[in-house]
N, C-alpha and C positions, 0 to 999 in steps of 0.2 A: 699650489698652496704651500708656501714655505713656512717654517716655524723653527724657533730656537728656544732653548730652555729659559723659563722664567722662574722667579723665586717662589717658594712655597712658604706660606705663613706658618708660624708656630701655632699648632692647634689649641694649646692651652690659652693663648692670648685671645684667639678667636672666640672660643666658647665662653670664656669668662665675660667678655664684653657683651655677648648675646644673652647670657644668663642674667646680667644686671637688669633689674626691673621687671623680670618675668613674673607674671601672675599665675594663678592656678588655671589648668586647662578647662575649657568650656566649649560647648557645641556652637558652631557658627549659627547665628540667627538671621533669618531673612530680613532685609530692610525694605520698608515700604517704598515701592517704586516711585511714589510721588514725593517722597521726602528729599530734602536737599542734603547732599553729602557735605561733611564738615570741611573737606579739603577740595580745593579747586584744581583742575588739571592745568598744567602749563601748556598743553597742546592747544592748537586752534580749535574753536568750537566744532564739534562733530555734527554732521548733518543728520536728519531724521530718515534719510532714505535707507532701504534695506541693505545691510552689509553682512558679509560672511568673513570671519577671521579664521584663517587656517593655522592650526598648531600641529607641528610634527615633533614627536618626542619618543624616547624610550621609557623605561620604568613602567612595565605593565601592572605592577602592584598598585599604581596610582589610577587605574582605569576608572573605578567607581567614583573616586574622589574628584577626578577631573570632569567627569560628566555631571556631577552635582554642581561643580563650580560653573560649568557652562550653562546649566539650567538656571541657576540663580542669577547669573549675569543677564541672561536673556529676559528674565522676569523684570529686572530693574531697567533694562535697556531693550525693549521689544523689537527695535529695528536691527539689533545685532544678534547674529547666530554664530556660535563658536563651533567650528568643525575640527575635531581632534582625531589625529591618526597616531596610534601608539604602535610602534614597531620595535621589537627587541633584537631579533636575530639579524646580524650584519647591518645594524643601524648606521654606523659611520659611512659605509659604502652607499647605502640608500640616500643619505643626506647629501653626500658629495655628487652623486649622480643627478639628483634633482637640481642642485646648484649649478652644475656644469651644463645642464640642459636649459637653464633659465627658469625652471619651475621652482622658484624659491618660496617656501611658505612665509606667511606674515610673521610667524614666530616659530623658532626651532630650538630644540634642546641640544646642549653639548656639555662637555666638561669645561673646567676653568683653565687657568694658567696657560699652557702651550696652545690651547685652542683659541686663545686671543689672537695669536699670529695666524693660525689656520683660517679663521673666519673674519679677519680684520677688514677685508675689502667688502664684506657683505653686511656687517653688523652696524646698527645705529648707535651713535655715541650718546649715552644717557647722562653724561656728566653734568649737563645743565638743566636736567629735569628736577623740579622741586621735590617730587615724591621720593627721589633717591636719598634725600636727607633722612628719611625714615629707616633706611637700611644701615645696619651696623657698619662703621667704617672698616673694621677688620675684615668683614665679609667681602667688601669691595676690592680688597687687595688682589684677590685671585682673578678679577675680571678687568683689571686696569692695565693698560698698555700705553706708554708714551703720553700719560696724562689723560687718556680717554677711557671712559667706562663703557666697555664694549659688550656688557652682558648684565643680566639681572640675576644675582646669586639667590637661589630660591630656598634651599634647605641646608641646614647643618646636619651632616650624617656621620655615623660612626659604624665600624664593622670589626668583627672578630668572631670568636666562637661563641655562639649562643647555647646555653645548656639548660636542661630540665632539672630543676632543683630537687624535685621529689624523687626522680630516678637516681640521681647522684646519692641521695640519702639512703635509698633502698639498697644501693650497691656498696654502702659503707664508705663512700668517698667523703671524708671530712675536711680535706684541704684541697683547694683547687690546684690542678697541675700547672706548673710554670715552665717546665722543661719537656723536651721530647720524651725522655725516659719516664717522667711522671705521667705524661699524657698516655703513653702506652700502658702503664700500670693501671691507670684509671679505666682504660678501654677493656683491659682484661677482666677487671672487676664487674663492669657492666655486662660484658659478654657472658660471664659466669652466671649472671642472674637472668639470662635469656633476653637481654636487652641489646638491640643493635646500637653500638656505640656512636657511629657517625652516619648522618644522613647527608650523602654527597650528591649535589646537583651538578655534576661535571658535564652534563650535556650543554650547559651554559658556559661558553668560553669566559665570560666575565667573572664567574665564580672563581675559576682558576687564576685569572689575572689578579683578582683582589687578594686571594690567598698569597700569591706571589709578592704583592706589594708589602704584605705584612712582614714577611721574613726579610725582605730587602731593606725595609725602612730601619730595621734594627742596626744597620751598619753605622747610623748616626753620623756625626761630623758635618762637614760642609757638603751638603748634597749637590749644590750647584756646581762646585768645583769637581766633584767626583764624576758627575754625569757629563760635564763639559769635556773631561778627559776621554770618556768613552766616545762621545760625539766626534772628538778630534782624532780618534784612533790610537791614542796613547796607551789605552788599556782596553780590556774587553769586559763585558758584563760578567762573564764566567770567572773573571779574576776577583770578584767580590765574594768572599766566603759566605757572608750573611745571605746573599741572594741565592747561592747554590744550596742552602739549607732546605730549599723548597722540595728537593727530592726525598729527603728523609721524612718530611712532614706528609707528603703525598703517600709515601709508603705506609705510614701509620694509618692514615684516614681510609685508604682503600683496603688494607688488610683487615681492618675492623669496621668496615662500612657496609652499606647496603649493596645487594647484588646489582650488576649492570649500572654503575654510576654514570656511564656515558650515554645512557638512555633515560636518565633522570633529570628532568628540567626543574625550574624554580618551583612551580606549583607542586610537583610530585615530592620534591625535597621538603617543602614546608608541610605538606600533608603528612608525610612520614613522621616528622618531628612533632607536629601539633597533636597528632593522635596518640602520642606517647609511645610509639613503637621504636623511636630512636632518641638518644639522649643529647646529642650534640650536632650542630650544623654551623658551617661558616657562612654567616650572613650579617646583615646590618639592621639598623633601626627601621629601615623601610619594610622589613619582614614582619614586624610585630602586628600590624593591622591584619595581615593575611593570616597570621597565627590565631588572632582573637576571633576571627570569623569562623574558625573551625573549633576552637576550644578557648572560650573567653576567660576561663579561670586558670589556665595553665601558669604555673609558677616558674618563670624563666629569669635568666640573668646573663650578663656578659662575663666571659672569662678573659682574663688577660692572656692574649694569644701567645702560646709558647713559640719561640723562634729559633731554638737550639738548646744547648745544655746550660746556658747562663740564664737562670731564672730572673735575674734583675732586669733583663731586657724584655720580658714578656709584657705586652701592652695592648692598647686599644688604638685603632686608627680613627682619627677625628679630623674632619675637614668640611669645607663647603665647596662641593665640586659639581653640583647639579645647577646648570645655568640655562636660563632662557635668553636667547638672542633675538633681537628684532631686526627684521629685514629692512635695511635703510632705504631701499627703493620700493617698499610696499606701497601700493596704491591706496591702502587703508591706514597709512601711518598715524594719522590723527586719532583714529578709532583705537588703534593698538595702544597708543600712549594713554588714552583715556582709560582703557581696560587696566593697564598696569598701575595707573594712579588709583583706581578703585581697589585693585588687589592689595595695594600697599597701605591705603589710608582708611578704607571703610571698615566698619566693625566686622562684617562678614569676612573680608579679605584678611584681616589680621588674625582671625581665628582659624582660617582655612587650613594651614599647614599643621598646627598642633592638634586640631580637632579631627580633621579628616584623614591625615596621614600618620598621626601620632609621632611626629618628628619635630625637631626644633626649628623654628622659623628664624630667618635672618632679619626680620623686622624688629626694630628696637623695642617697641612697646607691645609686641605680640604676647599672648599668654603662653605659659609653659605647658607642654603636652602632658596629659595624664596617662603616661605610658612608662612601663617599667624600664625599658632599655634606654629611654631618654634620661630618666632619673639616674640610672647607673652610669650613663655617660658623664653627667655632671659630677658625680662622685669620683670617677676616674680622673677627671681633669684636676680636681682638687687634691686627690690623695694618691693617684696612681701614675702609670707611665702611658703617655700618649705619643702618637706619631702622625705626621702629615701624610697625605696620600702622595707618595713619591712618583706615581705615574704622571704627575704634572710635569715631570722632567723628561719623559719618554718622547721619542720621535713620533710624529703624526702617524697613526695607524698601528703603532706597536702594541697597544693594549689588546686588540683583537688577535693579532698575530701571535703574541706571547701565549694567550689563552689557548689558541688552536694548536700551538706547538706542544704545550704541556698536555693537551688531550692525547697526543700521540704517546706520550710516556705512560699516562694512566691506562691507555688501551694496550700497552705492550708492543706498540708498533715501532718504538724507537728506544734506544738505550740512553743512559745518562749522557754519555759522551756525544752521542748523535744529537740529543736535544740541546746540549750546551753549544755545540757547533752551529746548530740552526738558530738558536737565540742570538748568538754573536753575529752571524752573517745577516740575519734579518735586521738587526739594529743598524749595522753598518750601511746596509742598502737604504734604509729609510732615512738615516741621518744624512747620507749623501744627497738624497733627493730633496731634503729640506734646505740645503745650502743655497 
């Protein structure tokens, strides 16, 4: 599975086009199974024989939402059962193992950008499907390769530090920190009030990987050229000062964080934060629904993530990187296309992402979610600093490897120099394999 760097769209352009025409959020309503959907599928007529569609994905926070989706679709299409497998730990390895063994799901989740190359031999080209006209053009950029649309961009997500506004006020923090020094001062104030400053879910390699992307993105400039030089061996990742700021940031979060961060997974991290025991956590819009299930009235916000000592570079990561890909050789291809047509054009489908996941949909006329973090994301795009998810330029497999390498640093099993060397060597190895 080879892949090379692809471009990353400017997040402000993406979100502004998605925000255009968004209405207020509302709960998906079930559609009468006997009613006729307004939009017709471009796929061949599906048969009425029993069919099971298999979906393999990560994002465990979407578990309840996806089961609601499957149940609703089955109500409207009694012959179709959707079987969803949600696997977070080591997901890329599981997916590739299944592909290599020929056990390819009908639908599987991946990232955008470079993953177009990784899965191009297995993904169905959606470019001629009518329902894709309902997806914002800017969102399709991340799933397009050589004129083919090789994936369905599902959600616009953002991530940075989420903070508890009440706890900040109680600690006397009147101005949000934008530098590492200011972040540490805020942590000291919180700690003095008996509040755990950071809830760190570092058992999850992807939490560390996403924190890494935030400091790395602040290097700015021509990302494609910079990462192409690293791919070609002209420079090393450790030569990028912005990327290496990750160590100072991790030092602050662990010094003022919860005990045993390497034993704390996503659910434990969210619980600690939602219960008001910790004031800050590095997560994204996907975490809000999990927070609300524990504490529906918690007053939360996004902090422009500090990336060093230059406060002007503190920002929010915004991009559409969750993608559903359709197995082009699926024996149920027509039923799969019928499902995505329904997901994109039906009233229930349009409301699903904003209502069930509290995130921003890529569908042009979908309602806007009634969620605090989504609202703050739109404000950041209008008035703040935003960055694309630069992991779209990384070699295949580097996301997980980078997170696991940084876990060694958090656990004290490797020094900064050892981690830098490991990050560089791992990049070089994976880049060579992708050639």
